[in-house]
Residue, then its C-alpha position, 0 to 999 in steps of 0.5 A: m236527273a241530269k246528274k244521273e245521266k252524266k254518271e251513266t255516261k261517264p263509265a261508258e266513256e272510260a270503257v271506250e278509252s280503255t279499249v283504245a290501244p295506248e299510243e307508244t311513247v315517243n321521246p320528245f328529243e327524238e322527235k326534235y332530233n328527226a325534225e332538225h335532221d329533216a330540215y338539215l337534209r332539205l337545206a343541204a339539197e336546196y343548197d346543192n340545187f342553187r349551186k348547180r343552178t348558178i353554175k349553169e347560169k354563169e355558163n349561159s350568161y357567158a354564151n349569151g354575152k358572146a352571142d350578143a357581141v357577135e350579133k352587133l358585128l353582123p351588119v359590119y360583116d353584111n356591109l363588107s360582103r356587099a363591098l366585095n360584091q360590087e365591081t371597082a376599078d381600084a384593085a388596092y381598095k378591093k384588096g383592102v376590103e378582102m383583107t378586112m373581111n378575112e380578118l373578121v371571118k378569122i375572128l368570128s371563127g376563133l369565137g366558135v361562130e359558124i357561117f351557114g346558108a350557102v347556094g345548093e345547101e338543102f333547106d332546113p326550116n330550123i336554121h333558115n328563113a325562106v323569103m322567097h320561092t322559085e320553080d326551077d326544074s334544073v334544081g332539086e326539091n328544098i335546095i337553096t337557089q339564092v342567099f340574101q343574108q348569111g346565117f350564123k350560130i354559135g354551138e346550137k345557138i342560132v345567132r341569125f337565121a340565113m335569109v334564102q330563096v328556096a327552089n320548088 
């Protein structure tokens, strides 16, 4: 009986197979060509992305290196600034410190460094660091009344935030 059942199911399977539409024949060379072409396009796109990324990294590394070098010079700027604010009886000494400070500022300007954070400017939390607050009605709201440390930036990159006192 088992043999009979097999014979009966066999014609039914053949009937099912015949009702299914025959698959289109695809040339194996065409499949391989399409796969290789797709792989080539992906590789070309990946290379283009790599090239663009390395150019951007190269530009950023130069800007970051310049910012690091400027940051290392900032203590010299701070010390010269403090020296200029001290009273001295020696005019030649004061003139020498002024000349050194002017030369440093000239070099920083040549590197594209912008110095910010002056008394009377409006406080901007994106570039200023408020360490003190004062209530003074003679000064407007959010106005810098005292600068403890100048701020420096190169383009849009902040090298050091300005440390300031803000009114109201």
